[in-house]
N, C-alpha and C positions, 0 to 999 in steps of 0.2 A: 538517419544513420542506421536505424534498426528496422526490421520488417514490420509493416503495419499490423500483421497478425499478432505480433507481440503486444501491441497496444490493446488490441481486442482481448487478448488473454489476460492482461493485467486488470482491465476493467471488469472482466468476467469474475475473476477471483474476488475482487472487492465487492462486486454486486452480490455475490453469494453470501458474503459476510453481512451485508446490509439486510438481505432477506432473512438470514438466520436470526438477526437481532429482532426483526419484526415477529418472527415465529416465537421467540422467547417471550415476547409481550402479548402473544395471542391476538395479533392484528388480523384485519381482513386482507384479501388478496390484492386489492388496490394499494393498500398501505405497504404490503410486501414489495410491490413494484416500485412504489415511491422510494422506499428505503434502499432498494437495490440500485436504482438509477442514481440517486443522490450520492450514495456511498461510492459507486463506481466512478462517477465523473467529478466528484468534488475536488480531489487533489489536483487533477489535471486542469480543471477550470481555474483554480487559484493561480496555478503556474502560468497559464497563458495570459491571464489578466495582468499579472505582475510584469510579464515580459512584453506586454503590449502586442501580443500575437493573436491571430484569429483563434477563438476558442474552438478546440479541436472537435467537439461533437456537434457544433452548429452546422447544419447542412448535411449531416450524416445520421440518418435515422437508425443505423445499425446499432448504435449505442443504446437507444431506447429498446430495441429488440433484444439486446443482450440482457438488459434489466428485466424484461418480461420473462425471458427464458429462465433466468436465475430465480425469479420469484416463483414460477410454476414448479421448477425442480425442487426448491425448498419446501413449497406447499405440500408436495406429495412425499418427500423424503426426510422432512425435518426430524422425526423421531429417531431415525437411524443416524442422521448426521450429528445430532446433539449428543447421543451416547458415545460417539467416537471423538468428542471434543473437536469437531470439525472447525468451529468458528475460530478458535485460537490458532490452529495450524494454517487455515486459509489466510488468516490475517498475517501470519509470518511470511507466507509465500508472497502475498500481495505487497507487503512492505518491501521485500527484497527486490522483486521484479519492477515495481513501479518507481522505486528510487533510481534504477538504471534508466527506465524510460524517460523520467523527468530530466535527468542529467543529459541524456542523449538529445532530447528536444532542445534544451538550452544550447548545447554545443552546435547543433545544426543551424541555429540562428545567429551564430557568431559571438555568443556570450562567453566570457572568460571562464577559466576552469573553476575558480573558487565559487563564483556565483552559480555556475552550472551544478556544482555539488549541492549548494543550498537549495536550488530549484528541485533537485532530485529528492532531497529530504522532505521538502514541503509537499511535493507530489505524493510521496509515499504515506505521509502522516495525516494530511488534512481530511481525506475522505473518512478515515476511521474516527477522527474527532467529531465530524458531523454526525456519523452513525451513532456514536455513543451519546451525543447531546440529544438527538431525536429519541433515542431509547431510554433517556434519563438514567444512563449507567455511568459509573466513574470511567473516565477515559483511561485506556491502557497506557497512555503516555504519563499518567500521574501515579502509576503503580511502581513499587520498588523493584523494578526489573529492567533489563536492557530492551529498549525498543528504538528510540531515536538513534542510538549508537549503531544499531544494526543497519538502519537506513543510511546513515552516514558512511558506514563501511562499504555498502553496496555502491553508492553514488561515487565516493572517492576512489574506490578500486576501479570502477569503470573508466572514470576520467583519467586516472593515472595511466592505466594500461593503454587507453586510446592515444594519449600523448606520447607513449613509449613506442607507438607504431603497431600495436596489436590490432588486428581487424576488429571493427566495432562489435560484430556478433559475438566473437570469442571473448572480447573484453566484457561484454554484457553478461555472458554466461558465468565467467569467473567472478565478476562483481556480485551478481545475484546469489551465487552459491555461497560466497563468503558472508554476505549479509544474512542469508537464511541460516547458515551454520551457527552464526553468533546468536541469532534470535532463538533458534532451536535449543541451543545450550542453555539459554536463559530460562526457557520454558521447562526443559527437562531437569536441569541441574540447579536451577535457581541462581544462575550467575547474575551478578549485579556490580555496578560501580559504587565506590564509597560515596555515601551521602554526607552532606555538611553536618558536622558534629557527631557523626556515627563512628565510634571507635572500633566497632566490630567489622567494618569494611563492607557493609551492605548499603546499597543506595539505589537510586533510580536514574535511568538515562534512556 
């Protein structure tokens, strides 16, 4: 439903976040590559396994090349990227874009809209979970800020607009922008949903 280049772009963004996590831990270049690849393909791999579909990167070495390129880029540019808080913003972009990609893949296989949204959320979030586990860092999903909700908005927006007759590319653009906007607001303004037992109205999602 969406151009293959968009899938490459989504993997690239998450691969960069994986390599940045390796840089933060002062790892070697091979570990940079490993972090980049696993983070980039992790969410899509889980999605395809759950849908009993061919795993998207098997038979396409481009994804390994993307991981290597991301690793090399971060290896040389990490000091500049870290100062610009690149990791958190790339993660926000990847979350929004990959949620749309995951939902689109599910719809293309004839899966219903609600499950397609769920597949979008899993695709967007799981790679980051793997990255944080490997780096022994608290997962962004467990922090008191909006993350899963942003992926949900992207995936649900895309699916809703697609079923409303909007061309998939434009539905994807709108869905991704909506999810990124919500995540960006959470990063910049500290937006959060109410947590259980929290009377001040702050929470995690």
